C-alpha positions as CSV (number, residue, x, y, z in Angstrom):
1,X,74.1,20.2,92.2
2,X,75.3,23.4,93.7
3,X,73.4,26.3,92.5
4,X,75.3,28.8,90.0
5,X,77.0,31.7,91.4
6,X,75.0,34.8,91.3
7,X,75.6,37.3,88.4
8,X,75.4,40.4,90.7
9,X,76.0,39.3,94.4
10,X,74.2,42.0,96.3
11,X,71.5,41.9,99.1
12,X,69.0,44.4,100.2
13,X,67.8,45.4,103.8
14,X,64.7,47.7,104.1
15,X,64.9,51.3,105.6
16,X,62.3,50.3,108.4
17,X,64.9,47.6,109.6
18,X,67.5,50.1,110.2
19,X,65.2,52.6,111.7
20,X,65.8,51.8,115.4
21,X,69.8,52.4,114.7
22,X,69.0,55.7,113.1
23,X,66.8,57.0,115.5
24,X,69.0,56.0,118.4
25,X,72.0,57.7,116.8
26,X,69.9,60.9,116.6
27,X,69.0,60.5,120.0
28,X,72.3,59.8,121.7
29,X,74.5,61.3,119.5
30,X,72.6,63.9,117.5
31,X,73.8,62.2,114.0
32,X,71.0,62.4,111.6
33,X,70.7,60.5,108.5
34,X,71.5,63.7,106.5
35,X,75.1,63.6,108.3
36,X,75.4,60.3,106.8
37,X,74.5,61.7,103.3
38,X,71.4,59.5,103.2
39,X,68.7,61.1,101.2
40,X,65.9,62.2,103.0
41,X,63.0,60.7,100.4
42,X,64.8,57.4,101.2
43,X,64.3,57.6,104.8
44,X,60.6,58.6,104.4
45,X,60.0,55.3,102.7
46,X,60.2,52.3,105.4
47,X,59.8,49.6,102.7
48,X,62.5,51.1,100.3
49,X,65.3,48.6,99.7
50,X,69.0,49.5,100.4
51,X,71.9,47.7,99.2
52,X,73.5,46.1,102.2
53,X,77.0,47.4,100.7
54,X,75.6,51.0,101.6
55,X,74.4,50.1,105.2
56,X,77.9,48.5,105.9
57,X,79.7,51.8,104.7
58,X,77.1,53.9,106.9
59,X,78.1,51.7,109.9
60,X,81.7,52.1,109.3
61,X,81.3,56.1,108.8
62,X,79.2,56.2,112.0
63,X,82.2,54.9,114.0
64,X,84.5,57.4,112.4
65,X,82.2,60.3,113.2
66,X,81.7,59.4,116.8
67,X,85.3,58.2,117.3
68,X,84.2,55.1,119.5
69,X,84.2,51.4,117.9
70,X,81.6,50.5,120.9
71,X,79.0,53.1,119.9
72,X,76.6,50.3,119.7
73,X,76.7,49.9,123.4
74,X,75.1,53.4,123.8
75,X,72.3,52.6,121.3
76,X,71.6,49.2,122.6
77,X,68.4,49.8,124.6
78,X,66.7,51.6,121.8
79,X,67.5,48.9,119.1
80,X,64.4,46.7,119.4
81,X,61.8,45.6,117.1
82,X,59.4,48.0,119.0
83,X,61.0,50.8,117.4
84,X,59.9,49.6,114.0
85,X,56.4,51.1,114.4
86,X,53.4,48.9,113.6
87,X,55.5,46.3,111.7
88,X,57.8,45.9,114.6
89,X,54.8,45.5,116.9
90,X,53.5,42.7,114.7
91,X,56.8,40.7,115.5
92,X,56.2,41.1,119.4
93,X,52.3,40.8,119.3
94,X,52.3,37.1,120.6
95,X,51.5,35.5,123.8
96,X,54.5,33.8,124.2
97,X,58.2,33.9,123.3
98,X,58.4,30.9,120.8
99,X,55.8,32.4,118.6
100,X,57.7,35.8,118.2
101,X,61.0,33.8,117.9
102,X,59.5,31.8,115.0
103,X,58.0,35.1,113.6
104,X,61.0,36.9,113.6
105,X,63.0,34.1,112.0
106,X,60.7,33.8,108.9
107,X,59.3,37.3,108.8
108,X,62.9,39.1,108.5
109,X,63.0,37.3,105.1
110,X,60.8,40.3,103.9
111,X,63.2,42.6,105.5
112,X,66.6,41.5,104.6
113,X,67.9,39.3,101.7
114,X,70.9,37.1,101.8
115,X,70.9,36.5,105.5
116,X,69.7,33.8,107.6
117,X,67.8,33.9,111.0
118,X,67.3,30.7,112.8
119,X,67.8,28.7,116.0
120,X,70.4,26.1,116.4
121,X,69.3,23.2,119.1
122,X,72.3,22.1,121.1
123,X,71.1,19.9,124.0
124,X,68.9,22.1,126.3
125,X,70.4,25.3,124.6
126,X,68.7,27.2,121.7
127,X,71.5,29.4,119.9
128,X,69.6,32.0,118.0
129,X,71.7,32.7,115.0
130,X,72.1,35.3,112.4
131,X,74.6,35.3,109.5
132,X,75.0,37.9,106.7
133,X,78.3,37.3,104.5
134,X,77.5,40.8,102.6
135,X,78.6,42.5,105.8
136,X,82.4,43.3,105.8
137,X,85.2,44.7,107.8
138,X,84.1,47.1,110.7
139,X,80.5,47.0,109.2
140,X,80.1,43.3,109.9
141,X,81.1,43.7,113.5
142,X,78.4,46.6,114.0
143,X,76.0,44.5,112.1
144,X,76.7,41.5,114.2
145,X,76.1,43.8,117.3
146,X,72.9,45.1,115.8
147,X,71.1,41.8,115.6
148,X,72.8,40.3,118.8
149,X,71.1,43.4,120.7
150,X,67.8,43.2,118.9
151,X,67.5,39.3,119.8
152,X,68.4,40.2,123.4
153,X,65.9,42.9,123.5
154,X,63.3,40.5,122.3
155,X,64.3,38.2,125.0
156,X,63.7,40.7,127.6
157,X,60.2,41.8,126.3
158,X,59.1,38.6,127.3
159,X,61.3,37.5,130.2
160,X,61.8,41.1,131.8
161,X,64.6,43.6,131.6
162,X,66.7,41.8,134.0
163,X,67.0,38.7,131.6
164,X,70.5,37.7,130.6
165,X,71.2,35.3,127.9
166,X,73.6,32.2,128.6
167,X,76.3,33.5,126.3
168,X,76.7,35.6,123.2
169,X,78.8,35.2,119.9
170,X,79.9,38.4,118.0
171,X,81.4,38.6,114.7
172,X,84.1,41.0,115.4
173,X,87.3,42.1,117.7
174,X,86.7,42.7,121.4
175,X,85.8,46.0,121.9
176,X,84.7,48.6,124.6
177,X,85.7,48.7,128.4
178,X,83.0,46.0,129.2
179,X,80.0,47.8,128.1
180,X,78.8,45.1,125.8
181,X,79.3,42.4,128.5
182,X,77.2,44.7,131.2
183,X,74.5,45.1,128.5
184,X,74.1,41.4,127.7
185,X,74.9,40.2,131.0
186,X,76.9,37.5,129.9
187,X,80.3,36.4,128.6
188,X,81.0,37.2,124.8
189,X,82.8,35.3,122.5
190,X,84.4,37.8,120.0
191,X,85.6,37.3,116.4
192,X,82.8,34.2,116.0
193,X,82.1,33.0,112.2
194,X,78.4,34.1,113.0
195,X,76.1,35.9,115.5
196,X,74.6,33.9,118.1
197,X,72.5,34.6,121.3
198,X,72.3,31.3,123.7
199,X,69.1,30.8,125.7
200,X,67.8,27.9,127.7
201,X,65.2,26.1,125.5
202,X,62.6,26.2,128.6
203,X,62.1,29.9,128.3
204,X,60.7,29.9,124.6
205,X,57.5,28.6,126.5
206,X,57.7,31.9,128.6
207,X,54.5,33.9,128.2
208,X,54.2,37.8,128.0
209,X,52.3,39.8,130.6
210,X,51.9,42.6,128.7
211,X,48.3,42.8,126.5
212,X,48.2,42.2,122.9
213,X,46.1,42.1,120.1
214,X,46.3,38.8,118.1
215,X,43.6,39.5,115.6
216,X,44.5,43.4,115.1
217,X,44.5,44.1,111.3
218,X,47.6,45.4,109.6
219,X,46.0,47.4,107.0
220,X,48.1,47.3,103.9
221,X,46.9,48.6,100.5
222,X,47.6,46.7,97.4
223,X,50.8,48.9,96.6
224,X,52.2,48.4,100.3
225,X,51.5,44.7,100.1
226,X,53.6,44.8,96.7
227,X,56.4,46.5,98.4
228,X,56.5,44.3,101.3
229,X,56.5,40.8,99.4
230,X,59.2,42.3,97.1
231,X,62.5,41.1,98.4
232,X,65.0,39.9,95.8
233,X,67.4,37.4,96.6
234,X,71.1,37.5,95.4
235,X,70.5,34.9,92.7
236,X,67.4,36.8,91.3
237,X,69.5,38.8,88.7
238,X,66.7,40.8,86.8
239,X,65.0,41.6,90.3
240,X,68.5,42.7,91.6
241,X,69.1,44.9,88.7
242,X,65.8,46.4,88.9
243,X,66.0,47.2,92.4
244,X,69.5,48.8,92.2
245,X,68.3,50.9,89.6
246,X,65.2,51.9,91.7
247,X,67.4,52.6,94.5
248,X,70.0,54.9,92.6
249,X,67.2,57.2,91.6
250,X,67.0,58.7,95.2
251,X,70.3,60.2,94.5
252,X,69.4,61.5,91.2
253,X,68.7,60.2,87.7
254,X,70.0,56.7,87.8
255,X,73.7,56.3,86.1
256,X,75.6,53.1,85.2
257,X,78.4,54.3,87.3
258,X,76.6,54.5,90.4
259,X,75.2,50.8,89.9
260,X,78.5,49.7,89.1
261,X,80.3,51.2,92.3
262,X,77.5,49.2,94.4
263,X,78.6,46.0,92.6
264,X,82.2,46.6,92.7
265,X,82.7,46.4,89.1
266,X,83.8,48.6,86.3
267,X,81.6,50.6,84.1
268,X,82.6,48.2,81.2
269,X,82.4,45.0,83.3
270,X,78.9,45.9,84.1
271,X,77.9,46.8,80.5
272,X,79.3,43.4,79.4
273,X,77.3,41.3,82.0
274,X,73.9,43.4,81.0
275,X,74.8,42.7,77.4
276,X,75.1,39.1,78.1
277,X,71.5,39.0,79.2
278,X,70.5,40.9,76.2
279,X,69.8,44.0,78.2
280,X,71.0,47.8,77.7
281,X,71.3,50.2,80.8
282,X,69.3,52.8,79.3
283,X,66.4,50.4,78.4
284,X,66.3,48.8,81.8
285,X,66.3,52.1,83.4
286,X,63.5,53.4,81.6
287,X,61.5,50.4,82.3
288,X,62.2,50.6,86.1
289,X,61.6,54.3,86.1
290,X,58.0,54.3,84.2
291,X,57.0,51.4,86.2
292,X,57.5,53.2,89.3
293,X,56.0,56.4,87.9
294,X,52.6,54.3,87.5
295,X,52.7,53.3,91.0
296,X,53.3,57.0,92.0
297,X,50.1,57.8,89.7
298,X,48.0,55.1,91.5
299,X,48.9,57.0,94.6
300,X,47.7,60.2,93.2
301,X,51.0,61.9,93.4
302,X,51.4,65.1,91.2
303,X,53.3,64.7,87.9
304,X,56.0,67.3,88.9
305,X,56.7,65.3,92.1
306,X,56.8,62.1,90.2
307,X,59.3,63.6,87.9
308,X,61.5,64.7,91.1
309,X,61.2,61.4,92.8
310,X,62.4,59.6,89.6
311,X,65.5,61.8,89.6
312,X,64.4,64.0,86.7
313,X,65.7,67.5,86.9
314,X,62.4,68.9,85.3
315,X,59.1,67.7,84.5
316,X,59.7,68.4,80.7
317,X,62.0,65.8,80.4
318,X,59.9,63.3,82.2
319,X,56.9,63.9,80.3
320,X,59.0,63.4,76.9
321,X,60.5,60.4,78.0
322,X,57.1,58.9,79.5
323,X,55.3,59.8,76.2
324,X,58.0,57.9,74.2
325,X,57.8,54.8,76.2
326,X,54.0,54.7,76.9
327,X,52.4,56.6,74.0
328,X,50.6,59.1,76.2
329,X,51.7,62.2,78.1
330,X,52.1,61.3,82.2
331,X,48.9,63.5,82.9
332,X,46.8,61.5,80.1
333,X,47.9,58.3,81.5
334,X,47.2,59.0,85.2
335,X,43.8,60.4,84.3
336,X,43.0,57.1,82.8
337,X,44.4,55.0,85.3
338,X,42.6,57.0,88.2
339,X,39.5,56.8,86.2
340,X,39.7,53.0,85.6
341,X,40.5,52.6,89.2
342,X,37.2,54.0,90.4
343,X,35.2,50.8,89.0
């Protein structure tokens, strides 16, 4: 039986997965995340989940700001897993390409939902494929280039900077004056249904001459591990709603209109769908914010800072709301929480 259509068809991507693009934009064009009206609190959280609909919009707005549809060609040398800090290093820290190929294909499921990363075998050719039906319009074109470039830079990490894939397929119209053909070093099929980078199957066994630490520990706290493993898929309705509300707090106190806009629904349509699940927006919002507040308390964040992070305009409003929900003031709850964690 086919799976039922998701109630809220939305996917997410982590901030860290977009960091190479953001850093390259600032490096080459002087465009910052603030120029794109992305909250600084969001960019400081590498594991934060962003609805892909917003990333799609940012990619399109970047083209308008630069005035060049081929801007990804300028960014290309810097769009790499190696520019994702220690998490990116993990993807590449293997003795040969075949292990990183597999690690990227399964590991990205914790970085982006609703997309597929896999290899397609065709004779002696492997087509490294990416598909994301949540990308639309010009944003889909730039997103396709983003992943084709990341795949190619991964191949060059093992094969050397002179390596050129056999063929490249891009989901979007032909663009630029040969900049992309020059970067990839191969022919490009434009307007392809999905992104593919072709390589000879024999190179998957190619080793890396650079040193790597196979047993280097990636030190994650329990809270960091919680965040990394938390990647709601489009059919996980409760998780999707939770993360949309959690995301909206970066823009101020969550509102139903903010959420409805990202779901392409009217306010009334969203309210009806929540009602069908027995939910109200205010009750879910309280649940999300106070769960997030407790995570911040575990990290020993000051109560005033917690209130601001959750979108409250003042600490008094937060304290009153928290006490109604939990039966204690935030200060009392935090003191007892930290006391228990010492044992």
